[in-house]
C-alpha angles and dihedrals in degrees: 000000000000092000090050092047093049091048094050095042092047092047093057096071090044092053091045092051091047090054094046096046095047094100097042105040127012092188092056089046092054092046093052092044090053093049092044093049091048090053090047090052092059091084102055099084094033093053090051091049093048091048092051095052100042094050124073112255095245090057100041098098091051091047092050094049092046092049092048093047095047094045092052092042093053097034113032100022105033106033100067090053092047093047090049092048092051090047091052092050092049091046093051091052089069115078097210117049123213138159090256093053090047088054092046094050091053090045092052092048091055089063085080088072092058091046093051089049091055091045091051092048090053091050091052090051089054092050090054088072094055107030097091092048091049091047091054091048092052093048096043100079091046096054118084098357117122119207102235093183092062112107118193119213090195091073090058091050091059091049096053113115116249116244 
């Protein structure tokens, strides 16, 4: 969780700078977007790993599919609509409309991305306190319990009489 938190918290200033420098320098904007996206990508494998070791083995496939569905639903599918909606509200607050104000309203709405990045980093810092405890809880029922209902057919194969 610490790697994820550092990645998200460090990406927020990069995203902010990319938004603020968009009008002055396109090269600087692309550089900060690349760095910010790299830092955001630090959490993909770690989130999967955390999910797999804090969830009981028999529920891992459901947990993975639910996490993937919710993250894409909130991120890929919902965020463009939300950004556009915020931009429209900001744009309508200005009496006179111009190309500059259209750009500024979209720029202001992108601040939500940096805010969500900071919020996510804080949430990952909070999970760092509980991840070991959750991991032990998930592993506890698996350790030392024998499945009495399991019936092996291999034992019968060894007991078959030879012809």
